[in-house]
C-alpha positions in Angstrom: -0.3 -0.1 -0.5 1.7 3.7 -1.1 2.6 5.5 1.8 0.8 8.2 1.0 -2.3 6.6 1.7 -1.1 5.3 5.4 -0.4 8.7 6.3 -3.4 9.5 5.1 -5.8 6.8 6.5 -4.6 8.1 10.2 -4.5 11.9 9.6 -8.3 11.6 8.8 -8.9 9.7 12.1 -7.0 11.8 14.2 -8.2 15.5 12.8 -11.7 14.5 13.1 -13.9 16.2 15.5 -14.4 13.0 17.5 -10.9 11.5 18.0 -8.5 14.7 17.6 -10.4 17.0 21.5 -8.4 13.1 23.1 -5.2 14.7 21.9 -5.4 18.2 24.4 -2.9 19.6 21.9 -3.3 23.2 22.5 -3.9 22.9 26.8 -0.9 20.0 26.7 1.8 21.2 24.5 4.2 19.0 26.6 2.4 15.9 24.7 4.2 16.3 21.5 5.6 14.8 19.5 2.6 11.9 18.6 4.2 9.3 18.9 3.1 6.4 17.0 3.8 2.5 17.4 3.4 0.3 15.1 2.2 -3.2 16.0 1.5 -3.9 11.5 3.0 -5.2 8.6 2.5 -2.3 6.4 5.2 0.7 6.7 5.2 4.0 8.2 7.3 6.0 7.4 6.8 9.9 8.4 3.7 11.5 9.0 2.9 15.4 10.3 0.8 15.6 12.4 -1.0 18.6 14.7 1.7 20.6 12.8 5.0 18.3 14.0 6.0 14.7 13.2 5.1 12.3 14.1 7.8 9.6 15.7 7.6 6.7 14.7 8.2 3.8 15.6 8.6 -0.4 15.3 6.4 -2.6 17.2 4.9 -1.0 20.9 4.9 -3.7 23.8 1.6 -4.4 26.6 3.6 -2.0 29.0 3.2 1.9 28.1 6.9 2.9 30.9 5.8 5.0 33.1 8.1 8.4 31.3 5.2 8.0 29.0 2.3 8.1 31.1 1.5 11.4 29.5 2.0 11.3 26.4 0.2 11.4 23.3 1.2 7.5 22.5 -0.3 5.4 18.9 -0.5 1.7 19.2 -1.4 0.2 15.9 -2.8 -2.5 16.3 -5.2 -3.3 13.1 -5.0 -1.8 9.3 -6.2 -4.2 6.0 -6.4 -3.5 3.0 -8.0 -4.7 0.4 -9.6 -3.9 -2.9 -12.8 -2.1 -2.1 -12.4 -1.9 1.4 -9.6 -0.8 4.6 -10.2 -1.0 7.9 -7.3 1.3 11.1 -7.6 0.6 14.2 -5.4 2.5 17.3 -4.9 2.2 20.8 -4.5 6.1 22.6 -3.4 5.0 26.1 -3.0 8.3 27.9 -6.6 8.1 27.4 -7.2 4.7 27.3 -8.9 5.2 23.5 -9.5 2.9 21.0 -10.3 4.3 17.7 -12.0 1.9 14.8 -12.4 3.7 11.3 -13.5 1.5 8.2 -12.5 3.5 4.2 -14.1 2.3 1.7 -13.0 2.6 -2.2 -14.2 4.8 -4.7 -15.4 4.4 -8.1 -12.7 7.1 -8.9 -9.7 4.9 -6.7 -10.1 7.5 -3.4 -11.0 6.3 -0.9 -14.0 7.5 2.2 -14.3 6.9 5.7 -17.2 5.4 6.4 -17.2 4.6 9.5 -15.7 6.1 12.2 -15.7 5.1 16.7 -13.6 6.1 19.3 -14.3 5.0 23.1 -13.1 4.6 26.4 -12.8 0.4 28.0 
């Protein structure tokens, strides 16, 4: 899958009004930069979130270090793409939030966000 598509998927979901408030960028700027741990086989090289480059890391362990208790960390657990549909799921541990999103491919080849659910667990 093209790197641009992955960046677009993540950016669309994170900047959505249902998800963005969980990051508290305006009132807690110390949570920058966003750190992304990728538990999928899809490569994520570079992405900009909230006007700054995110720090992309490899696979995350289930234990988040104590020093990360107030950081914006995203742990991507699912990123599946077929010819017609795509699914994304990530956790945002500091807020206890799970975000799930589905996309469908349009006739013109572009992707459209078809469902988005953000819930606390």
